[in-house]
N, CA, C and O atoms as a GROMACS GRO file, in nm:
protein
  548
    1UNK      N    1   0.086  -0.119  -0.002
    1UNK     CA    2   0.000   0.002  -0.005
    1UNK      C    3   0.090   0.124   0.005
    1UNK      O    4   0.179   0.135   0.090
    2UNK      N    5   0.062   0.216  -0.090
    2UNK     CA    6   0.135   0.343  -0.098
    2UNK      C    7   0.049   0.451  -0.028
    2UNK      O    8  -0.070   0.467  -0.054
    3UNK      N    9   0.118   0.522   0.062
    3UNK     CA   10   0.052   0.633   0.124
    3UNK      C   11   0.145   0.756   0.123
    3UNK      O   12   0.262   0.747   0.158
    4UNK      N   13   0.085   0.872   0.080
    4UNK     CA   14   0.154   0.990   0.080
    4UNK      C   15   0.065   1.104   0.117
    4UNK      O   16  -0.052   1.109   0.080
    5UNK      N   17   0.124   1.200   0.194
    5UNK     CA   18   0.050   1.324   0.238
    5UNK      C   19   0.021   1.412   0.116
    5UNK      O   20   0.101   1.419   0.023
    6UNK      N   21  -0.098   1.482   0.120
    6UNK     CA   22  -0.129   1.572   0.011
    6UNK      C   23  -0.035   1.684   0.018
    6UNK      O   24   0.024   1.713   0.123
    7UNK      N   25  -0.020   1.748  -0.097
    7UNK     CA   26   0.062   1.868  -0.112
    7UNK      C   27   0.202   1.837  -0.180
    7UNK      O   28   0.234   1.725  -0.220
    8UNK      N   29   0.276   1.946  -0.188
    8UNK     CA   30   0.400   1.931  -0.263
    8UNK      C   31   0.505   1.871  -0.167
    8UNK      O   32   0.516   1.906  -0.049
    9UNK      N   33   0.582   1.776  -0.229
    9UNK     CA   34   0.693   1.711  -0.156
    9UNK      C   35   0.775   1.632  -0.259
    9UNK      O   36   0.734   1.604  -0.372
   10UNK      N   37   0.896   1.597  -0.208
   10UNK     CA   38   0.988   1.520  -0.293
   10UNK      C   39   0.981   1.376  -0.246
   10UNK      O   40   0.972   1.345  -0.128
   11UNK      N   41   0.985   1.291  -0.345
   11UNK     CA   42   0.990   1.144  -0.311
   11UNK      C   43   1.134   1.092  -0.335
   11UNK      O   44   1.208   1.136  -0.423
   12UNK      N   45   1.168   0.995  -0.247
   12UNK     CA   46   1.299   0.926  -0.271
   12UNK      C   47   1.274   0.812  -0.372
   12UNK      O   48   1.160   0.787  -0.412
   13UNK      N   49   1.377   0.749  -0.412
   13UNK     CA   50   1.368   0.637  -0.514
   13UNK      C   51   1.270   0.531  -0.478
   13UNK      O   52   1.192   0.488  -0.562
   14UNK      N   53   1.272   0.485  -0.349
   14UNK     CA   54   1.178   0.380  -0.312
   14UNK      C   55   1.040   0.429  -0.312
   14UNK      O   56   0.953   0.349  -0.345
   15UNK      N   57   1.006   0.549  -0.281
   15UNK     CA   58   0.871   0.599  -0.283
   15UNK      C   59   0.824   0.614  -0.428
   15UNK      O   60   0.709   0.585  -0.459
   16UNK      N   61   0.910   0.660  -0.514
   16UNK     CA   62   0.870   0.673  -0.666
   16UNK      C   63   0.840   0.536  -0.718
   16UNK      O   64   0.741   0.517  -0.788
   17UNK      N   65   0.927   0.434  -0.682
   17UNK     CA   66   0.903   0.300  -0.734
   17UNK      C   67   0.769   0.245  -0.673
   17UNK      O   68   0.694   0.181  -0.747
   18UNK      N   69   0.737   0.267  -0.549
   18UNK     CA   70   0.612   0.228  -0.492
   18UNK      C   71   0.489   0.300  -0.558
   18UNK      O   72   0.383   0.241  -0.578
   19UNK      N   73   0.508   0.424  -0.588
   19UNK     CA   74   0.400   0.504  -0.659
   19UNK      C   75   0.378   0.444  -0.804
   19UNK      O   76   0.265   0.428  -0.849
   20UNK      N   77   0.485   0.415  -0.869
   20UNK     CA   78   0.481   0.360  -1.010
   20UNK      C   79   0.416   0.217  -1.008
   20UNK      O   80   0.352   0.179  -1.106
   21UNK      N   81   0.430   0.141  -0.903
   21UNK     CA   82   0.375   0.014  -0.902
   21UNK      C   83   0.233   0.008  -0.834
   21UNK      O   84   0.166  -0.095  -0.840
   22UNK      N   85   0.194   0.111  -0.774
   22UNK     CA   86   0.067   0.113  -0.696
   22UNK      C   87  -0.053   0.093  -0.783
   22UNK      O   88  -0.067   0.159  -0.886
   23UNK      N   89  -0.145  -0.001  -0.740
   23UNK     CA   90  -0.255  -0.034  -0.829
   23UNK      C   91  -0.389  -0.038  -0.748
   23UNK      O   92  -0.450  -0.144  -0.733
   24UNK      N   93  -0.433   0.081  -0.697
   24UNK     CA   94  -0.556   0.080  -0.621
   24UNK      C   95  -0.680   0.090  -0.717
   24UNK      O   96  -0.794   0.062  -0.679
   25UNK      N   97  -0.650   0.130  -0.841
   25UNK     CA   98  -0.759   0.157  -0.935
   25UNK      C   99  -0.728   0.079  -1.069
   25UNK      O  100  -0.702  -0.041  -1.067
   26UNK      N  101  -0.730   0.147  -1.177
   26UNK     CA  102  -0.714   0.076  -1.307
   26UNK      C  103  -0.571   0.078  -1.352
   26UNK      O  104  -0.486   0.151  -1.300
   27UNK      N  105  -0.549  -0.003  -1.450
   27UNK     CA  106  -0.408  -0.007  -1.509
   27UNK      C  107  -0.384   0.134  -1.582
   27UNK      O  108  -0.273   0.187  -1.588
   28UNK      N  109  -0.496   0.186  -1.635
   28UNK     CA  110  -0.484   0.320  -1.705
   28UNK      C  111  -0.436   0.414  -1.607
   28UNK      O  112  -0.343   0.486  -1.640
   29UNK      N  113  -0.488   0.426  -1.484
   29UNK     CA  114  -0.447   0.522  -1.387
   29UNK      C  115  -0.298   0.499  -1.344
   29UNK      O  116  -0.222   0.593  -1.321
   30UNK      N  117  -0.263   0.368  -1.334
   30UNK     CA  118  -0.123   0.341  -1.302
   30UNK      C  119  -0.030   0.388  -1.411
   30UNK      O  120   0.073   0.451  -1.384
   31UNK      N  121  -0.069   0.356  -1.541
   31UNK     CA  122   0.008   0.408  -1.651
   31UNK      C  123   0.025   0.563  -1.651
   31UNK      O  124   0.132   0.617  -1.678
   32UNK      N  125  -0.084   0.629  -1.619
   32UNK     CA  126  -0.076   0.787  -1.610
   32UNK      C  127   0.027   0.820  -1.498
   32UNK      O  128   0.112   0.907  -1.517
   33UNK      N  129   0.018   0.752  -1.386
   33UNK     CA  130   0.120   0.786  -1.280
   33UNK      C  131   0.260   0.762  -1.328
   33UNK      O  132   0.350   0.840  -1.301
   34UNK      N  133   0.278   0.651  -1.401
   34UNK     CA  134   0.423   0.617  -1.444
   34UNK      C  135   0.470   0.719  -1.544
   34UNK      O  136   0.588   0.752  -1.548
   35UNK      N  137   0.372   0.772  -1.629
   35UNK     CA  138   0.409   0.875  -1.728
   35UNK      C  139   0.447   1.009  -1.657
   35UNK      O  140   0.542   1.078  -1.694
   36UNK      N  141   0.370   1.037  -1.559
   36UNK     CA  142   0.390   1.156  -1.480
   36UNK      C  143   0.534   1.150  -1.414
   36UNK      O  144   0.606   1.250  -1.405
   37UNK      N  145   0.566   1.030  -1.372
   37UNK     CA  146   0.700   1.019  -1.304
   37UNK      C  147   0.810   1.036  -1.407
   37UNK      O  148   0.908   1.106  -1.380
   38UNK      N  149   0.798   0.973  -1.527
   38UNK     CA  150   0.896   0.995  -1.632
   38UNK      C  151   0.908   1.143  -1.674
   38UNK      O  152   1.018   1.196  -1.689
   39UNK      N  153   0.792   1.210  -1.692
   39UNK     CA  154   0.802   1.353  -1.722
   39UNK      C  155   0.872   1.434  -1.611
   39UNK      O  156   0.952   1.523  -1.643
   40UNK      N  157   0.846   1.408  -1.486
   40UNK     CA  158   0.899   1.478  -1.384
   40UNK      C  159   1.057   1.456  -1.376
   40UNK      O  160   1.134   1.548  -1.348
   41UNK      N  161   1.094   1.332  -1.400
   41UNK     CA  162   1.234   1.296  -1.401
   41UNK      C  163   1.301   1.368  -1.513
   41UNK      O  164   1.407   1.427  -1.494
   42UNK      N  165   1.242   1.364  -1.634
   42UNK     CA  166   1.297   1.434  -1.755
   42UNK      C  167   1.317   1.584  -1.723
   42UNK      O  168   1.424   1.639  -1.748
   43UNK      N  169   1.218   1.646  -1.671
   43UNK     CA  170   1.220   1.785  -1.633
   43UNK      C  171   1.337   1.814  -1.534
   43UNK      O  172   1.412   1.910  -1.549
   44UNK      N  173   1.349   1.730  -1.437
   44UNK     CA  174   1.455   1.746  -1.332
   44UNK      C  175   1.588   1.735  -1.396
   44UNK      O  176   1.673   1.821  -1.373
   45UNK      N  177   1.612   1.633  -1.478
   45UNK     CA  178   1.746   1.611  -1.538
   45UNK      C  179   1.780   1.720  -1.632
   45UNK      O  180   1.891   1.774  -1.623
   46UNK      N  181   1.689   1.760  -1.728
   46UNK     CA  182   1.720   1.865  -1.819
   46UNK      C  183   1.729   2.005  -1.759
   46UNK      O  184   1.775   2.100  -1.822
   47UNK      N  185   1.681   2.012  -1.626
   47UNK     CA  186   1.690   2.140  -1.553
   47UNK      C  187   1.815   2.157  -1.472
   47UNK      O  188   1.835   2.261  -1.409
   48UNK      N  189   1.904   2.050  -1.473
   48UNK     CA  190   2.025   2.066  -1.402
   48UNK      C  191   2.124   2.166  -1.464
   48UNK      O  192   2.133   2.175  -1.586
   49UNK      N  193   2.196   2.241  -1.382
   49UNK     CA  194   2.284   2.336  -1.432
   49UNK      C  195   2.429   2.274  -1.400
   49UNK      O  196   2.457   2.247  -1.283
   50UNK      N  197   2.511   2.253  -1.496
   50UNK     CA  198   2.643   2.192  -1.476
   50UNK      C  199   2.733   2.272  -1.383
   50UNK      O  200   2.820   2.214  -1.320
   51UNK      N  201   2.714   2.404  -1.372
   51UNK     CA  202   2.791   2.478  -1.277
   51UNK      C  203   2.750   2.465  -1.133
   51UNK      O  204   2.831   2.450  -1.042
   52UNK      N  205   2.622   2.472  -1.117
   52UNK     CA  206   2.566   2.471  -0.977
   52UNK      C  207   2.528   2.335  -0.926
   52UNK      O  208   2.523   2.317  -0.804
   53UNK      N  209   2.499   2.238  -1.012
   53UNK     CA  210   2.452   2.107  -0.980
   53UNK      C  211   2.556   1.998  -1.014
   53UNK      O  212   2.520   1.885  -1.045
   54UNK      N  213   2.679   2.032  -1.009
   54UNK     CA  214   2.787   1.935  -1.050
   54UNK      C  215   2.784   1.809  -0.964
   54UNK      O  216   2.793   1.699  -1.018
   55UNK      N  217   2.771   1.823  -0.832
   55UNK     CA  218   2.771   1.703  -0.750
   55UNK      C  219   2.646   1.614  -0.788
   55UNK      O  220   2.660   1.493  -0.799
   56UNK      N  221   2.530   1.672  -0.806
   56UNK     CA  222   2.409   1.600  -0.854
   56UNK      C  223   2.437   1.527  -0.980
   56UNK      O  224   2.402   1.409  -0.991
   57UNK      N  225   2.499   1.592  -1.078
   57UNK     CA  226   2.526   1.534  -1.211
   57UNK      C  227   2.623   1.418  -1.187
   57UNK      O  228   2.601   1.310  -1.242
   58UNK      N  229   2.726   1.435  -1.109
   58UNK     CA  230   2.822   1.334  -1.088
   58UNK      C  231   2.750   1.209  -1.022
   58UNK      O  232   2.764   1.094  -1.065
   59UNK      N  233   2.676   1.240  -0.920
   59UNK     CA  234   2.604   1.130  -0.851
   59UNK      C  235   2.507   1.060  -0.950
   59UNK      O  236   2.499   0.937  -0.949
   60UNK      N  237   2.437   1.134  -1.032
   60UNK     CA  238   2.342   1.075  -1.130
   60UNK      C  239   2.420   0.985  -1.229
   60UNK      O  240   2.380   0.873  -1.258
   61UNK      N  241   2.532   1.038  -1.277
   61UNK     CA  242   2.615   0.952  -1.370
   61UNK      C  243   2.667   0.828  -1.301
   61UNK      O  244   2.681   0.724  -1.367
   62UNK      N  245   2.695   0.833  -1.175
   62UNK     CA  246   2.735   0.718  -1.100
   62UNK      C  247   2.624   0.614  -1.093
   62UNK      O  248   2.644   0.495  -1.117
   63UNK      N  249   2.507   0.665  -1.060
   63UNK     CA  250   2.385   0.578  -1.048
   63UNK      C  251   2.355   0.511  -1.192
   63UNK      O  252   2.326   0.392  -1.205
   64UNK      N  253   2.365   0.596  -1.288
   64UNK     CA  254   2.335   0.544  -1.419
   64UNK      C  255   2.443   0.434  -1.457
   64UNK      O  256   2.408   0.329  -1.511
   65UNK      N  257   2.570   0.460  -1.428
   65UNK     CA  258   2.674   0.363  -1.461
   65UNK      C  259   2.645   0.229  -1.384
   65UNK      O  260   2.670   0.121  -1.438
   66UNK      N  261   2.595   0.237  -1.263
   66UNK     CA  262   2.573   0.121  -1.182
   66UNK      C  263   2.452   0.046  -1.226
   66UNK      O  264   2.452  -0.077  -1.220
   67UNK      N  265   2.343   0.117  -1.273
   67UNK     CA  266   2.208   0.058  -1.298
   67UNK      C  267   2.171   0.051  -1.446
   67UNK      O  268   2.063   0.002  -1.482
   68UNK      N  269   2.263   0.100  -1.536
   68UNK     CA  270   2.224   0.104  -1.672
   68UNK      C  271   2.335   0.041  -1.758
   68UNK      O  272   2.452   0.079  -1.743
   69UNK      N  273   2.304  -0.051  -1.846
   69UNK     CA  274   2.401  -0.117  -1.921
   69UNK      C  275   2.383  -0.063  -2.071
   69UNK      O  276   2.275  -0.078  -2.127
   70UNK      N  277   2.486  -0.004  -2.130
   70UNK     CA  278   2.476   0.043  -2.268
   70UNK      C  279   2.618   0.025  -2.331
   70UNK      O  280   2.720   0.010  -2.264
   71UNK      N  281   2.613   0.026  -2.468
   71UNK     CA  282   2.747   0.032  -2.537
   71UNK      C  283   2.777   0.172  -2.587
   71UNK      O  284   2.872   0.191  -2.663
   72UNK      N  285   2.701   0.266  -2.547
   72UNK     CA  286   2.723   0.410  -2.582
   72UNK      C  287   2.841   0.458  -2.492
   72UNK      O  288   2.851   0.429  -2.372
   73UNK      N  289   2.929   0.534  -2.561
   73UNK     CA  290   3.042   0.596  -2.483
   73UNK      C  291   2.995   0.722  -2.412
   73UNK      O  292   2.883   0.767  -2.436
   74UNK      N  293   3.076   0.780  -2.328
   74UNK     CA  294   3.040   0.898  -2.261
   74UNK      C  295   3.011   1.017  -2.355
   74UNK      O  296   2.920   1.096  -2.331
   75UNK      N  297   3.087   1.026  -2.460
   75UNK     CA  298   3.060   1.136  -2.555
   75UNK      C  299   2.929   1.122  -2.619
   75UNK      O  300   2.858   1.220  -2.639
   76UNK      N  301   2.895   0.998  -2.654
   76UNK     CA  302   2.764   0.974  -2.722
   76UNK      C  303   2.646   0.996  -2.626
   76UNK      O  304   2.537   1.036  -2.666
   77UNK      N  305   2.672   0.968  -2.502
   77UNK     CA  306   2.564   0.997  -2.400
   77UNK      C  307   2.550   1.145  -2.382
   77UNK      O  308   2.438   1.196  -2.375
   78UNK      N  309   2.666   1.218  -2.375
   78UNK     CA  310   2.662   1.363  -2.367
   78UNK      C  311   2.594   1.421  -2.486
   78UNK      O  312   2.514   1.514  -2.468
   79UNK      N  313   2.619   1.373  -2.613
   79UNK     CA  314   2.564   1.424  -2.731
   79UNK      C  315   2.416   1.401  -2.729
   79UNK      O  316   2.341   1.489  -2.770
   80UNK      N  317   2.371   1.287  -2.683
   80UNK     CA  318   2.233   1.243  -2.678
   80UNK      C  319   2.150   1.341  -2.579
   80UNK      O  320   2.038   1.386  -2.604
   81UNK      N  321   2.220   1.365  -2.470
   81UNK     CA  322   2.162   1.457  -2.366
   81UNK      C  323   2.145   1.598  -2.421
   81UNK      O  324   2.041   1.661  -2.405
   82UNK      N  325   2.255   1.648  -2.489
   82UNK     CA  326   2.249   1.780  -2.554
   82UNK      C  327   2.139   1.791  -2.658
   82UNK      O  328   2.065   1.889  -2.666
   83UNK      N  329   2.134   1.684  -2.738
   83UNK     CA  330   2.030   1.680  -2.844
   83UNK      C  331   1.892   1.697  -2.780
   83UNK      O  332   1.812   1.778  -2.826
   84UNK      N  333   1.866   1.622  -2.679
   84UNK     CA  334   1.734   1.624  -2.610
   84UNK      C  335   1.704   1.760  -2.549
   84UNK      O  336   1.592   1.811  -2.556
   85UNK      N  337   1.803   1.815  -2.490
   85UNK     CA  338   1.790   1.941  -2.429
   85UNK      C  339   1.770   2.062  -2.530
   85UNK      O  340   1.681   2.145  -2.515
   86UNK      N  341   1.855   2.062  -2.627
   86UNK     CA  342   1.855   2.169  -2.725
   86UNK      C  343   1.728   2.166  -2.812
   86UNK      O  344   1.677   2.270  -2.855
   87UNK      N  345   1.677   2.040  -2.839
   87UNK     CA  346   1.569   2.029  -2.938
   87UNK      C  347   1.437   2.016  -2.862
   87UNK      O  348   1.333   1.993  -2.923
   88UNK      N  349   1.441   2.032  -2.730
   88UNK     CA  350   1.314   2.029  -2.643
   88UNK      C  351   1.236   1.908  -2.684
   88UNK      O  352   1.121   1.916  -2.726
   89UNK      N  353   1.302   1.791  -2.672
   89UNK     CA  354   1.233   1.662  -2.702
   89UNK      C  355   1.108   1.655  -2.622
   89UNK      O  356   1.110   1.667  -2.499
   90UNK      N  357   0.997   1.634  -2.691
   90UNK     CA  358   0.870   1.630  -2.632
   90UNK      C  359   0.815   1.484  -2.639
   90UNK      O  360   0.788   1.430  -2.746
   91UNK      N  361   0.801   1.426  -2.528
   91UNK     CA  362   0.746   1.289  -2.534
   91UNK      C  363   0.593   1.292  -2.536
   91UNK      O  364   0.524   1.276  -2.435
   92UNK      N  365   0.546   1.314  -2.657
   92UNK     CA  366   0.407   1.313  -2.686
   92UNK      C  367   0.353   1.170  -2.669
   92UNK      O  368   0.413   1.076  -2.720
   93UNK      N  369   0.247   1.153  -2.602
   93UNK     CA  370   0.185   1.023  -2.597
   93UNK      C  371   0.028   1.041  -2.572
   93UNK      O  372  -0.024   1.144  -2.530
   94UNK      N  373  -0.028   0.936  -2.602
   94UNK     CA  374  -0.182   0.937  -2.583
   94UNK      C  375  -0.212   0.809  -2.510
   94UNK      O  376  -0.159   0.703  -2.545
   95UNK      N  377  -0.292   0.817  -2.413
   95UNK     CA  378  -0.343   0.692  -2.346
   95UNK      C  379  -0.474   0.667  -2.403
   95UNK      O  380  -0.568   0.744  -2.386
   96UNK      N  381  -0.481   0.561  -2.470
   96UNK     CA  382  -0.611   0.510  -2.514
   96UNK      C  383  -0.685   0.428  -2.397
   96UNK      O  384  -0.635   0.326  -2.349
   97UNK      N  385  -0.799   0.476  -2.358
   97UNK     CA  386  -0.860   0.418  -2.243
   97UNK      C  387  -1.014   0.421  -2.251
   97UNK      O  388  -1.067   0.466  -2.353
   98UNK      N  389  -1.080   0.380  -2.160
   98UNK     CA  390  -1.226   0.383  -2.160
   98UNK      C  391  -1.275   0.524  -2.114
   98UNK      O  392  -1.395   0.548  -2.096
   99UNK      N  393  -1.171   0.619  -2.094
   99UNK     CA  394  -1.212   0.758  -2.059
   99UNK      C  395  -1.220   0.839  -2.187
   99UNK      O  396  -1.273   0.950  -2.186
  100UNK      N  397  -1.165   0.785  -2.303
  100UNK     CA  398  -1.167   0.866  -2.425
  100UNK      C  399  -1.211   0.784  -2.548
  100UNK      O  400  -1.324   0.800  -2.593
  101UNK      N  401  -1.133   0.703  -2.599
  101UNK     CA  402  -1.163   0.644  -2.734
  101UNK      C  403  -1.209   0.496  -2.723
  101UNK      O  404  -1.251   0.438  -2.824
  102UNK      N  405  -1.201   0.436  -2.610
  102UNK     CA  406  -1.232   0.291  -2.605
  102UNK      C  407  -1.351   0.268  -2.514
  102UNK      O  408  -1.384   0.348  -2.426
  103UNK      N  409  -1.413   0.154  -2.540
  103UNK     CA  410  -1.528   0.111  -2.461
  103UNK      C  411  -1.488  -0.013  -2.384
  103UNK      O  412  -1.434  -0.109  -2.441
  104UNK      N  413  -1.516  -0.010  -2.252
  104UNK     CA  414  -1.478  -0.130  -2.170
  104UNK      C  415  -1.603  -0.220  -2.166
  104UNK      O  416  -1.717  -0.174  -2.164
  105UNK      N  417  -1.574  -0.347  -2.164
  105UNK     CA  418  -1.684  -0.448  -2.154
  105UNK      C  419  -1.627  -0.580  -2.105
  105UNK      O  420  -1.506  -0.596  -2.090
  106UNK      N  421  -1.713  -0.672  -2.081
  106UNK     CA  422  -1.664  -0.799  -2.048
  106UNK      C  423  -1.728  -0.902  -2.136
  106UNK      O  424  -1.841  -0.882  -2.181
  107UNK      N  425  -1.663  -1.007  -2.161
  107UNK     CA  426  -1.721  -1.110  -2.247
  107UNK      C  427  -1.672  -1.246  -2.193
  107UNK      O  428  -1.577  -1.255  -2.115
  108UNK      N  429  -1.743  -1.351  -2.239
  108UNK     CA  430  -1.710  -1.491  -2.202
  108UNK      C  431  -1.628  -1.555  -2.304
  108UNK      O  432  -1.669  -1.560  -2.420
  109UNK      N  433  -1.509  -1.606  -2.269
  109UNK     CA  434  -1.425  -1.680  -2.357
  109UNK      C  435  -1.400  -1.814  -2.286
  109UNK      O  436  -1.332  -1.827  -2.184
  110UNK      N  437  -1.464  -1.911  -2.355
  110UNK     CA  438  -1.467  -2.045  -2.292
  110UNK      C  439  -1.544  -2.035  -2.159
  110UNK      O  440  -1.660  -1.994  -2.158
  111UNK      N  441  -1.481  -2.072  -2.049
  111UNK     CA  442  -1.552  -2.064  -1.927
  111UNK      C  443  -1.503  -1.941  -1.845
  111UNK      O  444  -1.538  -1.925  -1.728
  112UNK      N  445  -1.422  -1.856  -1.909
  112UNK     CA  446  -1.374  -1.739  -1.834
  112UNK      C  447  -1.439  -1.611  -1.878
  112UNK      O  448  -1.465  -1.589  -1.997
  113UNK      N  449  -1.464  -1.529  -1.782
  113UNK     CA  450  -1.517  -1.394  -1.801
  113UNK      C  451  -1.392  -1.304  -1.811
  113UNK      O  452  -1.311  -1.297  -1.719
  114UNK      N  453  -1.379  -1.234  -1.926
  114UNK     CA  454  -1.265  -1.141  -1.948
  114UNK      C  455  -1.304  -1.007  -1.969
  114UNK      O  456  -1.416  -0.980  -2.012
  115UNK      N  457  -1.216  -0.915  -1.940
  115UNK     CA  458  -1.239  -0.776  -1.963
  115UNK      C  459  -1.178  -0.738  -2.099
  115UNK      O  460  -1.065  -0.777  -2.131
  116UNK      N  461  -1.252  -0.665  -2.174
  116UNK     CA  462  -1.209  -0.626  -2.310
  116UNK      C  463  -1.223  -0.479  -2.333
  116UNK      O  464  -1.306  -0.411  -2.270
  117UNK      N  465  -1.138  -0.427  -2.427
  117UNK     CA  466  -1.148  -0.287  -2.465
  117UNK      C  467  -1.163  -0.289  -2.617
  117UNK      O  468  -1.093  -0.367  -2.682
  118UNK      N  469  -1.248  -0.209  -2.676
  118UNK     CA  470  -1.263  -0.204  -2.822
  118UNK      C  471  -1.300  -0.055  -2.856
  118UNK      O  472  -1.347   0.015  -2.766
  119UNK      N  473  -1.281  -0.009  -2.973
  119UNK     CA  474  -1.309   0.132  -3.009
  119UNK      C  475  -1.451   0.165  -2.978
  119UNK      O  476  -1.543   0.089  -3.008
  120UNK      N  477  -1.468   0.286  -2.915
  120UNK     CA  478  -1.591   0.340  -2.884
  120UNK      C  479  -1.685   0.358  -3.008
  120UNK      O  480  -1.808   0.351  -2.998
  121UNK      N  481  -1.622   0.379  -3.120
  121UNK     CA  482  -1.693   0.397  -3.251
  121UNK      C  483  -1.752   0.262  -3.296
  121UNK      O  484  -1.838   0.265  -3.384
  122UNK      N  485  -1.714   0.148  -3.246
  122UNK     CA  486  -1.765   0.019  -3.289
  122UNK      C  487  -1.644  -0.081  -3.305
  122UNK      O  488  -1.529  -0.046  -3.330
  123UNK      N  489  -1.684  -0.199  -3.288
  123UNK     CA  490  -1.582  -0.306  -3.304
  123UNK      C  491  -1.513  -0.297  -3.437
  123UNK      O  492  -1.579  -0.286  -3.540
  124UNK      N  493  -1.381  -0.301  -3.438
  124UNK     CA  494  -1.306  -0.294  -3.564
  124UNK      C  495  -1.310  -0.157  -3.626
  124UNK      O  496  -1.253  -0.144  -3.735
  125UNK      N  497  -1.372  -0.053  -3.570
  125UNK     CA  498  -1.383   0.081  -3.626
  125UNK      C  499  -1.285   0.178  -3.559
  125UNK      O  500  -1.316   0.237  -3.456
  126UNK      N  501  -1.173   0.192  -3.615
  126UNK     CA  502  -1.063   0.276  -3.552
  126UNK      C  503  -1.058   0.419  -3.615
  126UNK      O  504  -0.962   0.492  -3.593
  127UNK      N  505  -1.150   0.451  -3.685
  127UNK     CA  506  -1.154   0.583  -3.754
  127UNK      C  507  -1.135   0.706  -3.657
  127UNK      O  508  -1.058   0.798  -3.684
  128UNK      N  509  -1.209   0.700  -3.546
  128UNK     CA  510  -1.196   0.818  -3.448
  128UNK      C  511  -1.064   0.823  -3.394
  128UNK      O  512  -1.010   0.932  -3.379
  129UNK      N  513  -1.004   0.709  -3.361
  129UNK     CA  514  -0.863   0.713  -3.303
  129UNK      C  515  -0.768   0.759  -3.406
  129UNK      O  516  -0.680   0.840  -3.374
  130UNK      N  517  -0.778   0.712  -3.538
  130UNK     CA  518  -0.680   0.746  -3.640
  130UNK      C  519  -0.698   0.893  -3.668
  130UNK      O  520  -0.597   0.961  -3.689
  131UNK      N  521  -0.823   0.949  -3.671
  131UNK     CA  522  -0.834   1.098  -3.701
  131UNK      C  523  -0.770   1.177  -3.584
  131UNK      O  524  -0.702   1.277  -3.608
  132UNK      N  525  -0.789   1.134  -3.463
  132UNK     CA  526  -0.727   1.205  -3.356
  132UNK      C  527  -0.574   1.201  -3.359
  132UNK      O  528  -0.508   1.302  -3.336
  133UNK      N  529  -0.519   1.085  -3.387
  133UNK     CA  530  -0.378   1.079  -3.392
  133UNK      C  531  -0.316   1.159  -3.515
  133UNK      O  532  -0.205   1.210  -3.505
  134UNK      N  533  -0.386   1.166  -3.622
  134UNK     CA  534  -0.340   1.248  -3.732
  134UNK      C  535  -0.334   1.393  -3.694
  134UNK      O  536  -0.236   1.460  -3.726
  135UNK      N  537  -0.433   1.443  -3.630
  135UNK     CA  538  -0.441   1.577  -3.581
  135UNK      C  539  -0.333   1.612  -3.473
  135UNK      O  540  -0.274   1.720  -3.474
  136UNK      N  541  -0.312   1.518  -3.384
  136UNK     CA  542  -0.221   1.539  -3.267
  136UNK      C  543  -0.078   1.531  -3.318
  136UNK      O  544   0.004   1.613  -3.276
  137UNK      N  545  -0.042   1.440  -3.404
  137UNK     CA  546   0.085   1.415  -3.437
  137UNK      C  547   0.117   1.450  -3.577
  137UNK      O  548   0.231   1.432  -3.621
   0.00000   0.00000   0.00000
């Protein structure tokens, strides 16, 4: 069970992980929380100032080295970071859920009752979703 007081506060790594895994409601709500965490992390990292936050950057690089395996060199990682910061990489995403384009229902498959999602416009009718995505992206 994840419990947090209302209002502004910082979470440590264990608390963020607990929040990301917390499932009191739907998978869609959990996904939204996870995306909120990724956005906050991205904002925090891209907001670091190399002059004033050098210790934080060094600690972050140490944590990345310990917990992330890649064949990218340090220069490539630096270039990738610079590209993301300079080009204001925007992680656009859309959650398709029963709150917007999908309809939730249950059906029987064999002897099991299963939860299903299908386009709100009708089974196999993805036109509404496709139109929205064309406009958004």
